[in-house]
N, C-alpha and C positions, 0 to 999 in steps of 0.2 A: 647365512645365519647357519647352523651347522648343532646335527644334533649327535649324538654319540650311543649305541646302542649297547646296556653295558648285561651281557648274562650273567644265571648263576657263577660261582667260582668255577665249579667244576670244569664251566666247560671256558673252554679257550681260546674264544672271536671274537676280535672291537669289530663293528661298526660304523666308520664314519661319516653322518649323510652332508652335502650341503652341493650348493647348483655350482653349472664353468657356464662357460659361456655357452657351449653343449649342449646343455640341458642338467638337470637333475643326478649325482656323482657320488655311487655309496663303493668307499672306501672299506675294502674286507683286511684283514690282521687277524695272520695264526690261522688257525686251524678248521679249515671247511667239513664235516665229517654230516653222518646218520645224526647225532647228538645235536648238533650248534646251525641246519640247516631251520631249525623250528625259529629261532635268533632270526634268521637271514628272513623266513618268511611273515614275518611277527611284521618285520621292517618294508620288508615288501608289498601288501598287504597296505601299510601306514604311507605310500607316498599316489600318492595321484597321481592321475595318471597327466602326461601330458598330447596332448594331438601335435608340435610342431615340433619337441623336445623327445628322443629315447630318457629313459632310464640306464644308466650303464652305470655296473658292474667291476673294479674297479679289482680287479685277481694277481694284481702284482705282487699284494706280501700276502698273499696265501703260501705260508707253509709246508701244510701236507693237506691233502681232499684225497677221501679214501670214495668206493667207485658212487654209492649211494648215496653220496653230494652232489657228482656228476653226473649219474643217472638225472637225476631231479634235477639239476642248475638247468640239463636239457629239452628235459619236459616241461618246463620253466619259461626256458624259452621258442621251443615251438608255439607254444597254444596263447603269448604273448604277441607272435606277433606272425598268426598265421597267413595275411596273403602281400608278406614279402616288405611291409615297412615295417622299420625298426620301431620296436618300441620298445623292447629290450635287450642290449646290449652285454656283453661277456667280454673285457679285454684284461693284453697285462700279462695272460697268463703267459708262465714261467714253461720251460722244457719238461718237465715233471709233473707237471698241472694237464701241459695240453695231450700225453701219453695215457692219463685217465681217463680221457674225454674221451679223446680215441681208440679204449679198451671195451668201455659200452657201448661207441662207435654215436659219440655223441661232441666227435669236432667241430659238425656245419654249426653248432652257439655260437665257435668263439670267430673271434674278431685276428683274425689272424694265424692263423693253426699253421707251422708249415709240417704237420703230421703224421704222416700218407695212412690209411688205416688200418689194418693188419685185413690180411684176407681172411685168414680162417686163425681162431685161438693158436694164443701163441705153447709149442709144442707138442704139439698134433696136423701129422702129415697128413699134406691129400692122399688119397687110395688112385694108383691106379685100374685108372677104368678100362675094361674088355672092351668085345666087339659090339657095338650098340650101347657103348655107357651106360651100361647099367647093370654089374655087376664088377665086379676085383676082378683085376687081372694080376695069377701068384707068379712070380716068374718061377 
């Protein structure tokens, strides 16, 4: 049985829920940002947790995601998977979406992510440290 959640007109997200052989899947279509996360969180809270199969969020058809949404999805993933048993899976993120997760340091939530985590924010170089490592050394 497929359910569809239609948020208000100014929101640009569709959520299609269906059962698959591997469990419950929420297909997300459109844009996921600070405003549309409310619709997704409402749909997530309405899903019955299963002991045998995880809830899967399919991100394949997400065109845009902002940092707030990626950060919140990372938090939800950590909250629902505290002991390593998968209860929430995030699948199908394209490279642009993977980069957003990497920027907010939540890429561990993505299944199959191939984007390496940046060691520091973009545009910042690491200072060279002087003897003892405590003060910057200037050339």
